[in-house]
C-alpha positions in Angstrom: 194.1 11.3 97.9 197.1 11.4 95.1 199.7 13.1 94.3 201.2 13.5 90.4 204.0 16.1 88.9 203.3 16.5 85.3 205.8 17.6 82.2 203.8 19.3 78.7 205.5 17.5 76.3 203.3 18.7 73.2 201.4 21.7 73.0 199.3 23.0 69.4 197.8 26.2 70.8 194.0 25.1 69.9 194.1 21.8 69.3 196.1 19.3 71.9 197.9 19.7 74.3 200.1 16.8 76.1 200.9 16.1 79.4 203.5 13.5 80.8 203.4 11.8 84.5 206.6 12.2 85.4 206.1 10.5 89.3 202.7 9.6 90.5 201.6 8.2 94.1 197.9 7.3 94.0 197.2 6.2 97.7 194.3 3.8 97.6 195.5 1.2 95.4 198.7 -1.1 96.0 200.7 0.0 93.0 201.1 4.0 94.2 202.8 4.4 91.1 200.4 3.3 88.5 200.2 6.1 86.4 204.0 7.0 85.8 205.5 7.5 82.1 201.8 7.8 81.6 200.5 10.5 79.3 197.9 12.3 79.3 196.2 14.5 76.3 194.0 17.1 75.9 192.4 17.3 72.1 190.7 20.5 70.9 188.8 21.0 68.5 185.0 21.9 66.9 182.1 20.4 66.4 178.8 22.0 64.9 180.2 24.6 66.8 180.7 23.9 70.2 184.1 23.3 71.5 184.6 19.5 71.9 187.8 18.1 73.8 188.8 15.0 73.6 190.2 13.4 76.9 192.9 10.3 76.5 194.8 8.7 79.6 196.8 7.2 77.8 198.6 3.9 80.1 195.6 3.7 81.9 194.1 0.5 81.2 191.9 -1.9 83.2 194.4 -4.4 84.4 195.7 -1.1 87.0 193.5 -1.6 90.3 192.7 2.6 89.6 191.0 2.1 86.4 187.3 2.4 87.3 187.8 4.8 90.1 190.4 6.7 88.3 188.3 6.6 85.1 185.3 7.7 87.2 187.1 10.7 88.3 188.5 11.7 85.0 184.5 11.6 84.0 184.2 14.0 86.3 187.0 16.3 85.9 186.7 17.0 82.4 183.7 16.1 81.5 181.8 18.5 84.4 184.4 20.3 86.7 186.0 22.0 83.3 183.0 22.4 81.9 182.1 24.8 84.9 184.6 26.1 84.8 184.9 26.8 81.1 181.4 28.7 81.5 181.2 30.1 84.4 184.7 30.6 85.7 183.3 28.2 88.5 185.1 24.4 88.5 185.0 21.8 91.1 188.8 20.6 91.6 188.4 19.6 95.4 185.4 17.3 95.3 
């Protein structure tokens, strides 16, 4: 469906990881490089004795053609697949 290349630009162990999207090719939209230059942020904290991961794709906005599809996909990958990977050792990276 797509390709993206990232570089870790910030990492605070146990707290935060930020990726910069260096290159992207989304095959299902007209402007294939919509993600290029955006940042993907994972913030990790504790809440009521559990780990909370807050995910933000900075630069992914409702004005972009991929917004609805990409938002839904991120919701699945972060909210379901990543959670399964952490809790069971098996995620769903290719769904």
